[in-house]
N, CA, C and O atoms as a printed pandas DataFrame, in Angstrom:
     atom_number atom_name residue_name chain_id  residue_number  x_coord  y_coord  z_coord
0              1         N          ASP        A               1   22.134  -54.243  108.216
1              2        CA          ASP        A               1   23.249  -54.272  107.286
2              3         C          ASP        A               1   24.469  -54.864  107.977
3              4         O          ASP        A               1   24.761  -54.569  109.136
4              5         N          LYS        A               2   25.160  -55.694  107.239
5              6        CA          LYS        A               2   26.384  -56.286  107.763
6              7         C          LYS        A               2   27.564  -55.764  106.969
7              8         O          LYS        A               2   27.472  -55.556  105.759
8              9         N          GLY        A               3   28.654  -55.558  107.648
9             10        CA          GLY        A               3   29.881  -55.114  106.995
10            11         C          GLY        A               3   30.854  -56.265  106.865
11            12         O          GLY        A               3   30.514  -57.427  107.087
12            13         N          ARG        A               4   32.043  -55.920  106.508
13            14        CA          ARG        A               4   33.100  -56.915  106.396
14            15         C          ARG        A               4   34.086  -56.693  107.526
15            16         O          ARG        A               4   34.234  -55.573  108.014
16            17         N          GLY        A               5   34.747  -57.731  107.934
17            18        CA          GLY        A               5   35.717  -57.592  109.004
18            19         C          GLY        A               5   36.850  -58.571  108.838
19            20         O          GLY        A               5   36.757  -59.543  108.089
20            21         N          LEU        A               6   37.899  -58.301  109.535
21            22        CA          LEU        A               6   39.062  -59.179  109.546
22            23         C          LEU        A               6   39.297  -59.635  110.973
23            24         O          LEU        A               6   39.056  -58.889  111.923
24            25         N          ILE        A               7   39.759  -60.838  111.116
25            26        CA          ILE        A               7   40.075  -61.374  112.431
26            27         C          ILE        A               7   41.532  -61.807  112.413
27            28         O          ILE        A               7   41.956  -62.544  111.523
28            29         N          ALA        A               8   42.284  -61.354  113.381
29            30        CA          ALA        A               8   43.695  -61.721  113.474
30            31         C          ALA        A               8   43.854  -62.898  114.434
31            32         O          ALA        A               8   43.096  -63.032  115.395
32            33         N          SER        A               9   44.823  -63.729  114.173
33            34        CA          SER        A               9   45.083  -64.883  115.037
34            35         C          SER        A               9   46.001  -64.522  116.204
35            36         O          SER        A               9   46.271  -65.351  117.072
36            37         N          ARG        A              10   46.481  -63.264  116.213
37            38        CA          ARG        A              10   47.344  -62.798  117.312
38            39         C          ARG        A              10   47.231  -61.280  117.377
39            40         O          ARG        A              10   46.688  -60.655  116.466
40            41         N          ASN        A              11   47.741  -60.689  118.447
41            42        CA          ASN        A              11   47.747  -59.231  118.563
42            43         C          ASN        A              11   48.701  -58.651  117.536
43            44         O          ASN        A              11   49.762  -59.216  117.270
44            45         N          ILE        A              12   48.321  -57.526  116.964
45            46        CA          ILE        A              12   49.148  -56.862  115.961
46            47         C          ILE        A              12   49.527  -55.498  116.508
47            48         O          ILE        A              12   48.661  -54.712  116.891
48            49         N          ALA        A              13   50.805  -55.222  116.543
49            50        CA          ALA        A              13   51.298  -53.950  117.066
50            51         C          ALA        A              13   50.982  -52.822  116.087
51            52         O          ALA        A              13   50.949  -53.032  114.875
52            53         N          LYS        A              14   50.749  -51.626  116.626
53            54        CA          LYS        A              14   50.471  -50.466  115.787
54            55         C          LYS        A              14   51.644  -50.247  114.833
55            56         O          LYS        A              14   52.799  -50.196  115.257
56            57         N          GLY        A              15   51.337  -50.118  113.542
57            58        CA          GLY        A              15   52.366  -49.880  112.535
58            59         C          GLY        A              15   53.066  -51.127  112.033
59            60         O          GLY        A              15   53.917  -51.037  111.148
60            61         N          GLU        A              16   52.724  -52.301  112.580
61            62        CA          GLU        A              16   53.369  -53.548  112.162
62            63         C          GLU        A              16   52.905  -53.953  110.766
63            64         O          GLU        A              16   51.714  -53.911  110.461
64            65         N          LEU        A              17   53.855  -54.343  109.929
65            66        CA          LEU        A              17   53.535  -54.821  108.591
66            67         C          LEU        A              17   52.937  -56.217  108.700
67            68         O          LEU        A              17   53.560  -57.119  109.260
68            69         N          VAL        A              18   51.736  -56.397  108.170
69            70        CA          VAL        A              18   51.070  -57.690  108.268
70            71         C          VAL        A              18   50.855  -58.345  106.909
71            72         O          VAL        A              18   50.444  -59.504  106.837
72            73         N          PHE        A              19   51.127  -57.622  105.841
73            74        CA          PHE        A              19   50.948  -58.184  104.512
74            75         C          PHE        A              19   51.974  -57.575  103.573
75            76         O          PHE        A              19   52.191  -56.363  103.571
76            77         N          THR        A              20   52.596  -58.418  102.786
77            78        CA          THR        A              20   53.469  -57.927  101.725
78            79         C          THR        A              20   53.002  -58.556  100.435
79            80         O          THR        A              20   53.123  -59.766  100.240
80            81         N          GLY        A              21   52.474  -57.739   99.562
81            82        CA          GLY        A              21   52.015  -58.253   98.280
82            83         C          GLY        A              21   53.214  -58.578   97.422
83            84         O          GLY        A              21   53.982  -57.688   97.056
84            85         N          SER        A              22   53.377  -59.824   97.104
85            86        CA          SER        A              22   54.553  -60.204   96.331
86            87         C          SER        A              22   54.169  -60.799   94.985
87            88         O          SER        A              22   54.476  -60.220   93.943
88            89         N          ASN        A              23   53.513  -61.928   94.993
89            90        CA          ASN        A              23   53.234  -62.587   93.716
90            91         C          ASN        A              23   51.758  -62.570   93.320
91            92         O          ASN        A              23   51.389  -63.130   92.288
92            93         N          ASN        A              24   50.920  -61.937   94.124
93            94        CA          ASN        A              24   49.487  -61.958   93.800
94            95         C          ASN        A              24   48.848  -60.578   93.957
95            96         O          ASN        A              24   47.660  -60.472   94.262
96            97         N          THR        A              25   49.627  -59.534   93.751
97            98        CA          THR        A              25   49.135  -58.178   93.932
98            99         C          THR        A              25   49.383  -57.365   92.672
99           100         O          THR        A              25   50.448  -57.457   92.061
100          101         N          ILE        A              26   48.384  -56.564   92.286
101          102        CA          ILE        A              26   48.526  -55.655   91.151
102          103         C          ILE        A              26   48.597  -54.238   91.706
103          104         O          ILE        A              26   47.764  -53.851   92.525
104          105         N          VAL        A              27   49.584  -53.464   91.267
105          106        CA          VAL        A              27   49.719  -52.073   91.688
106          107         C          VAL        A              27   49.466  -51.185   90.481
107          108         O          VAL        A              27   50.127  -51.325   89.452
108          109         N          PHE        A              28   48.511  -50.272   90.605
109          110        CA          PHE        A              28   48.196  -49.324   89.542
110          111         C          PHE        A              28   48.789  -47.979   89.934
111          112         O          PHE        A              28   48.463  -47.437   90.990
112          113         N          THR        A              29   49.649  -47.446   89.093
113          114        CA          THR        A              29   50.350  -46.200   89.427
114          115         C          THR        A              29   49.550  -44.951   89.092
115          116         O          THR        A              29   49.930  -43.851   89.493
116          117         N          THR        A              30   48.446  -45.102   88.363
117          118        CA          THR        A              30   47.575  -43.953   88.087
118          119         C          THR        A              30   46.126  -44.360   88.306
119          120         O          THR        A              30   45.767  -45.530   88.175
120          121         N          GLY        A              31   45.310  -43.388   88.638
121          122        CA          GLY        A              31   43.886  -43.652   88.802
122          123         C          GLY        A              31   43.244  -44.129   87.515
123          124         O          GLY        A              31   42.367  -44.993   87.537
124          125         N          ASN        A              32   43.680  -43.568   86.384
125          126        CA          ASN        A              32   43.105  -43.976   85.104
126          127         C          ASN        A              32   43.410  -45.426   84.779
127          128         O          ASN        A              32   42.553  -46.115   84.225
128          129         N          SER        A              33   44.602  -45.914   85.103
129          130        CA          SER        A              33   44.921  -47.319   84.803
130          131         C          SER        A              33   44.032  -48.250   85.620
131          132         O          SER        A              33   43.592  -49.284   85.117
132          133         N          TRP        A              34   43.764  -47.890   86.887
133          134        CA          TRP        A              34   42.881  -48.709   87.725
134          135         C          TRP        A              34   41.449  -48.659   87.194
135          136         O          TRP        A              34   40.792  -49.695   87.094
136          137         N          ARG        A              35   40.958  -47.463   86.851
137          138        CA          ARG        A              35   39.597  -47.332   86.320
138          139         C          ARG        A              35   39.438  -48.096   85.008
139          140         O          ARG        A              35   38.413  -48.741   84.791
140          141         N          ASN        A              36   40.434  -48.031   84.138
141          142        CA          ASN        A              36   40.367  -48.774   82.875
142          143         C          ASN        A              36   40.300  -50.280   83.124
143          144         O          ASN        A              36   39.564  -50.989   82.437
144          145         N          PHE        A              37   41.053  -50.764   84.089
145          146        CA          PHE        A              37   41.048  -52.182   84.443
146          147         C          PHE        A              37   39.660  -52.608   84.914
147          148         O          PHE        A              37   39.130  -53.618   84.449
148          149         N          VAL        A              38   39.070  -51.846   85.830
149          150        CA          VAL        A              38   37.745  -52.188   86.353
150          151         C          VAL        A              38   36.700  -52.084   85.250
151          152         O          VAL        A              38   35.811  -52.932   85.168
152          153         N          TRP        A              39   36.786  -51.060   84.396
153          154        CA          TRP        A              39   35.841  -50.909   83.279
154          155         C          TRP        A              39   35.925  -52.125   82.367
155          156         O          TRP        A              39   34.898  -52.661   81.951
156          157         N          TYR        A              40   37.139  -52.565   82.055
157          158        CA          TYR        A              40   37.314  -53.704   81.153
158          159         C          TYR        A              40   36.655  -54.963   81.717
159          160         O          TYR        A              40   36.070  -55.744   80.966
160          161         N          LEU        A              41   36.743  -55.163   83.022
161          162        CA          LEU        A              41   36.140  -56.349   83.631
162          163         C          LEU        A              41   34.635  -56.407   83.388
163          164         O          LEU        A              41   34.069  -57.486   83.213
164          165         N          GLY        A              42   33.994  -55.243   83.378
165          166        CA          GLY        A              42   32.556  -55.204   83.165
166          167         C          GLY        A              42   32.149  -55.190   81.706
167          168         O          GLY        A              42   30.977  -55.406   81.397
168          169         N          HIS        A              43   33.092  -54.941   80.791
169          170        CA          HIS        A              43   32.753  -54.802   79.377
170          171         C          HIS        A              43   33.453  -55.805   78.465
171          172         O          HIS        A              43   33.159  -55.857   77.271
172          173         N          ALA        A              44   34.347  -56.578   78.990
173          174        CA          ALA        A              44   35.070  -57.565   78.178
174          175         C          ALA        A              44   34.131  -58.707   77.800
175          176         O          ALA        A              44   33.175  -58.992   78.521
176          177         N          PRO        A              45   34.399  -59.354   76.684
177          178        CA          PRO        A              45   33.581  -60.522   76.336
178          179         C          PRO        A              45   33.782  -61.630   77.369
179          180         O          PRO        A              45   34.858  -61.732   77.959
180          181         N          PRO        A              46   32.769  -62.454   77.594
181          182        CA          PRO        A              46   32.907  -63.526   78.586
182          183         C          PRO        A              46   33.971  -64.525   78.149
183          184         O          PRO        A              46   34.228  -64.682   76.956
184          185         N          PRO        A              47   34.589  -65.199   79.116
185          186        CA          PRO        A              47   35.603  -66.201   78.762
186          187         C          PRO        A              47   34.969  -67.365   78.007
187          188         O          PRO        A              47   33.786  -67.655   78.186
188          189         N          PRO        A              48   35.749  -68.023   77.173
189          190        CA          PRO        A              48   35.196  -69.168   76.444
190          191         C          PRO        A              48   34.878  -70.317   77.403
191          192         O          PRO        A              48   35.509  -70.452   78.451
192          193         N          PRO        A              49   33.910  -71.130   77.042
193          194        CA          PRO        A              49   33.571  -72.279   77.904
194          195         C          PRO        A              49   34.764  -73.222   78.057
195          196         O          PRO        A              49   35.569  -73.383   77.139
196          197         N          THR        A              50   34.861  -73.834   79.220
197          198        CA          THR        A              50   35.886  -74.836   79.483
198          199         C          THR        A              50   35.209  -76.194   79.521
199          200         O          THR        A              50   34.335  -76.432   80.355
200          201         N          ASN        A              51   35.603  -77.078   78.631
201          202        CA          ASN        A              51   34.974  -78.399   78.530
202          203         C          ASN        A              51   33.457  -78.283   78.380
203          204         O          ASN        A              51   32.702  -79.083   78.932
204          205         N          GLY        A              52   33.026  -77.269   77.623
205          206        CA          GLY        A              52   31.604  -77.078   77.372
206          207         C          GLY        A              52   30.843  -76.402   78.492
207          208         O          GLY        A              52   29.629  -76.225   78.387
208          209         N          VAL        A              53   31.524  -76.017   79.568
209          210        CA          VAL        A              53   30.864  -75.399   80.717
210          211         C          VAL        A              53   31.120  -73.894   80.691
211          212         O          VAL        A              53   32.268  -73.454   80.623
212          213         N          ILE        A              54   30.060  -73.121   80.745
213          214        CA          ILE        A              54   30.170  -71.664   80.779
214          215         C          ILE        A              54   30.401  -71.224   82.224
215          216         O          ILE        A              54   29.705  -71.673   83.134
216          217         N          SER        A              55   31.375  -70.351   82.426
217          218        CA          SER        A              55   31.688  -69.878   83.770
218          219         C          SER        A              55   30.494  -69.154   84.380
219          220         O          SER        A              55   29.955  -68.235   83.763
220          221         N          PRO        A              56   30.069  -69.549   85.582
221          222        CA          PRO        A              56   28.953  -68.858   86.226
222          223         C          PRO        A              56   29.387  -67.544   86.858
223          224         O          PRO        A              56   28.552  -66.776   87.338
224          225         N          TYR        A              57   30.685  -67.284   86.859
225          226        CA          TYR        A              57   31.200  -66.132   87.594
226          227         C          TYR        A              57   31.696  -65.057   86.640
227          228         O          TYR        A              57   32.850  -64.634   86.711
228          229         N          VAL        A              58   30.817  -64.618   85.748
229          230        CA          VAL        A              58   31.183  -63.569   84.803
230          231         C          VAL        A              58   30.690  -62.224   85.324
231          232         O          VAL        A              58   31.466  -61.274   85.423
232          233         N          GLU        A              59   29.413  -62.141   85.655
233          234        CA          GLU        A              59   28.866  -60.896   86.172
234          235         C          GLU        A              59   29.257  -60.723   87.632
235          236         O          GLU        A              59   29.294  -61.689   88.395
236          237         N          GLY        A              60   29.540  -59.510   88.005
237          238        CA          GLY        A              60   29.856  -59.230   89.398
238          239         C          GLY        A              60   31.338  -59.226   89.718
239          240         O          GLY        A              60   31.731  -58.846   90.821
240          241         N          PHE        A              61   32.168  -59.644   88.769
241          242        CA          PHE        A              61   33.599  -59.699   89.065
242          243         C          PHE        A              61   34.170  -58.304   89.296
243          244         O          PHE        A              61   35.017  -58.123   90.171
244          245         N          ALA        A              62   33.720  -57.317   88.527
245          246        CA          ALA        A              62   34.195  -55.944   88.719
246          247         C          ALA        A              62   33.845  -55.450   90.116
247          248         O          ALA        A              62   34.628  -54.727   90.732
248          249         N          CYS        A              63   32.677  -55.834   90.620
249          250        CA          CYS        A              63   32.288  -55.426   91.976
250          251         C          CYS        A              63   33.215  -56.039   93.014
251          252         O          CYS        A              63   33.558  -55.384   93.999
252          253         N          ASP        A              64   33.622  -57.281   92.808
253          254        CA          ASP        A              64   34.556  -57.916   93.733
254          255         C          ASP        A              64   35.892  -57.185   93.727
255          256         O          ASP        A              64   36.491  -56.970   94.781
256          257         N          ILE        A              65   36.357  -56.804   92.544
257          258        CA          ILE        A              65   37.626  -56.082   92.457
258          259         C          ILE        A              65   37.523  -54.760   93.214
259          260         O          ILE        A              65   38.473  -54.356   93.885
260          261         N          LEU        A              66   36.389  -54.088   93.113
261          262        CA          LEU        A              66   36.204  -52.844   93.879
262          263         C          LEU        A              66   36.330  -53.118   95.376
263          264         O          LEU        A              66   36.954  -52.344   96.102
264          265         N          ALA        A              67   35.743  -54.207   95.831
265          266        CA          ALA        A              67   35.801  -54.543   97.259
266          267         C          ALA        A              67   37.201  -54.954   97.699
267          268         O          ALA        A              67   37.581  -54.729   98.848
268          269         N          TRP        A              68   37.967  -55.552   96.797
269          270        CA          TRP        A              68   39.302  -56.043   97.152
270          271         C          TRP        A              68   40.392  -55.005   96.947
271          272         O          TRP        A              68   41.554  -55.277   97.249
272          273         N          SER        A              69   40.055  -53.830   96.445
273          274        CA          SER        A              69   41.046  -52.789   96.168
274          275         C          SER        A              69   41.274  -51.913   97.396
275          276         O          SER        A              69   40.378  -51.732   98.220
276          277         N          TRP        A              70   42.463  -51.382   97.504
277          278        CA          TRP        A              70   42.772  -50.434   98.573
278          279         C          TRP        A              70   43.833  -49.462   98.074
279          280         O          TRP        A              70   44.489  -49.717   97.064
280          281         N          ASN        A              71   43.999  -48.346   98.784
281          282        CA          ASN        A              71   45.045  -47.380   98.478
282          283         C          ASN        A              71   46.186  -47.576   99.451
283          284         O          ASN        A              71   45.972  -47.836  100.635
284          285         N          GLN        A              72   47.407  -47.449   98.941
285          286        CA          GLN        A              72   48.577  -47.672   99.784
286          287         C          GLN        A              72   49.752  -46.882   99.234
287          288         O          GLN        A              72   49.905  -46.737   98.021
288          289         N          ARG        A              73   50.575  -46.377  100.131
289          290        CA          ARG        A              73   51.809  -45.712   99.702
290          291         C          ARG        A              73   52.847  -46.785   99.418
291          292         O          ARG        A              73   53.150  -47.611  100.278
292          293         N          ILE        A              74   53.395  -46.766   98.197
293          294        CA          ILE        A              74   54.337  -47.797   97.780
294          295         C          ILE        A              74   55.573  -47.128   97.212
295          296         O          ILE        A              74   55.420  -46.171   96.453
296          297         N          PRO        A              75   56.775  -47.555   97.520
297          298        CA          PRO        A              75   57.133  -48.822   98.161
298          299         C          PRO        A              75   57.119  -48.766   99.681
299          300         O          PRO        A              75   57.216  -49.812  100.323
300          301         N          ASP        A              76   57.003  -47.592  100.278
301          302        CA          ASP        A              76   56.942  -47.495  101.724
302          303         C          ASP        A              76   56.038  -46.322  102.081
303          304         O          ASP        A              76   55.400  -45.740  101.204
304          305         N          GLU        A              77   55.981  -45.975  103.355
305          306        CA          GLU        A              77   55.056  -44.929  103.790
306          307         C          GLU        A              77   55.378  -43.542  103.238
307          308         O          GLU        A              77   54.562  -42.628  103.363
308          309         N          ASP        A              78   56.541  -43.372  102.637
309          310        CA          ASP        A              78   56.894  -42.092  102.021
310          311         C          ASP        A              78   56.654  -42.097  100.512
311          312         O          ASP        A              78   56.820  -41.065   99.862
312          313         N          GLY        A              79   56.268  -43.233   99.948
313          314        CA          GLY        A              79   56.043  -43.347   98.508
314          315         C          GLY        A              79   54.712  -42.724   98.106
315          316         O          GLY        A              79   53.926  -42.305   98.956
316          317         N          PRO        A              80   54.472  -42.670   96.801
317          318        CA          PRO        A              80   53.207  -42.123   96.318
318          319         C          PRO        A              80   52.038  -43.056   96.609
319          320         O          PRO        A              80   52.199  -44.275   96.669
320          321         N          MET        A              81   50.860  -42.464   96.791
321          322        CA          MET        A              81   49.646  -43.244   97.024
322          323         C          MET        A              81   49.263  -43.927   95.708
323          324         O          MET        A              81   49.205  -43.284   94.660
324          325         N          GLN        A              82   49.002  -45.242   95.776
325          326        CA          GLN        A              82   48.666  -46.002   94.582
326          327         C          GLN        A              82   47.499  -46.934   94.871
327          328         O          GLN        A              82   47.253  -47.302   96.020
328          329         N          ALA        A              83   46.792  -47.307   93.830
329          330        CA          ALA        A              83   45.674  -48.252   93.974
330          331         C          ALA        A              83   46.236  -49.663   93.866
331          332         O          ALA        A              83   47.046  -49.951   92.985
332          333         N          VAL        A              84   45.801  -50.545   94.773
333          334        CA          VAL        A              84   46.322  -51.910   94.837
334          335         C          VAL        A              84   45.154  -52.887   94.837
335          336         O          VAL        A              84   44.125  -52.632   95.462
336          337         N          VAL        A              85   45.314  -53.994   94.140
337          338        CA          VAL        A              85   44.337  -55.077   94.139
338          339         C          VAL        A              85   45.084  -56.347   94.504
339          340         O          VAL        A              85   44.483  -57.418   94.575
């Protein structure tokens, strides 16, 4: 079995901020809102074809969102724990 990993291009100090989600991050303030979002991805109708081509990436998208999600205290380490994608 293989896992996933990250590789840094430089040393990262303990506690150093390495990512700030600004324009491409979704923050869910409740567990139910995150669960509803993931449920919808698996149950929504497929997107319409573009120029007659059906998207090959319809199934499995909810699984990717699960892999890309994490929990984080927002707006800082004293904030409430929230689900982030």
